[in-house]
N, C-alpha and C positions, 0 to 999 in steps of 0.2 A: 789531618788533613784537611779532612772536611771543610773545616772552618777558612781553610784557601779558598775555597770555591764560592761563587753565588749562588743565591737558592731561586729554586724554580717552585715553581706552582703550577698546576693545574685543574682545571675546571671538574675533569671526574666524570662530569654528568651522565645520563642514559642516553643520549642519540649518540651513534656513530663519529661526528665530530667530538664532542666531547671526550669519545674514548680514545680518541685520537689524540689528544689533548694528555692524557695518563699514559697511551703508549709511549709520546716522544718525552713529554716526562721521565719518564721509566726509562729511557734509554739514556738521555744526556744523565742521569744517575749513573748507571752502569756504566758507560763510558768514561768515567772522572771528569764531565766537563763541569758540573753541576752536581748539587748536593738535591734531591729531593725533599721538601717537608709537606706537611699534609695541610692542604686546603680547610678540609674540614673542620680541624681544629682549630683556624684560627679564626673561622666563621663562628662558632660553637664558641669562641672566648676560653679552650684552653688555654690556662697561662703559660703553660710553658712553651707552647707553640707560638703562644701569643710573643710572647719575650722571642722567641729566632727569628718571629717575621721582624721586628721593631728590634730586632740588635743591628742592624745599620750597616748588613753586608749588603752589597748588590744582587736585588729580584727579578728575574725572568719571571714572569705572567702567562700562560698560554691559556685562552681562553674559543672554544670552538664558535662560537656563535658571537650574536649580538648583544645576549642578553650580559656575557659579560660577567661570569657567575665568581670568575677567582677573583677578579680583580674588584667586585662589589665586595667576598670576604675580606681580603687587605684591607679595605677602605672602612669596613668597619673596626678593625684594629688603628688606624688613623695610619694606614700605611699605603703609599700609591708605588707599583712597581715599576725598575728603572727603566726597561723597556717590556712592552705587552703587545703582544701577539695575538690577532684575532683571525683563526684558521680560514673562517669564514670570509676575511677579507684579500686572503689567496685561493680561491674557488673553491674551496673546500663545501660541499655541502652537508648538511646536517639532516641525517636521516635517523628517525624511529625504527625500533624493532630491528636493523639490519647493523651487522658489523661496519666497521670503517676497511677501506681497501687498501689494503700491503702496500701497491706501489704508489698511491698517492702519499700515503706514509713516510715512505722512504722519501719521494719527492720533496715534500716539507720539512722535513729533518734538513735534506743535503742543502734546500735555497733557501729557509728562513733562518730556524730553531738552531742549528748548529753552528750559524756564523753570528747569530745574536746572542749564545751564551755565551761566545768565545769571546769575543765584543767586551763583554763583562768581567769575562774570567783576566782577559788578559788586563785591560783598564784598573781592576781588582790589583793584579801581581803592580799595576806602573806604581799606584799611590803609595807601595808600602815601600817602608823607606829604612833603611838600617839603621840604629842608633848607637849612642859613642858606645866603647866597648865597655863594659859590666855594667850597663843603665839598664838591664835587664828588659829594654821595649823591642829587641830585635823582631821583628819580621809584623809589629803594629800596623794598623792604618790609621794614620793623620788624621784629623776629625775632618768631614767631610765640607767641604765649601762653602753646601748649602743648610750645611747644618744635618742635614738624613744622612 
């Protein structure tokens, strides 16, 4: 079932905003809206995780601040996220040595993150087409028009 979901990557750094991205990505994963994958493995060039990122599934990248570390890790693997959200663009403050606000995370999830992930999931489902009976390609995605 997870191959039927978009991937979500979060920067997961040390600031409050970065840790909020990790929390939000985990929530998407646990809620069954997207599959969280490991951005550290992509940035570190771990072969299996790079292959997952390059596999053609829609990608939501969540970054906490203008440094855009998740997007930078994906770029090292030649991957550009289909949707890239930077929490600081939505008023989330980057703070060191403090936890993120649970209320602010809930607001970001409902207003920005969940709708973005649902849009990717819905677009992915719409692209799927059943193959001819017995062709063995039911549920496969056709090649993306942009080659990615």
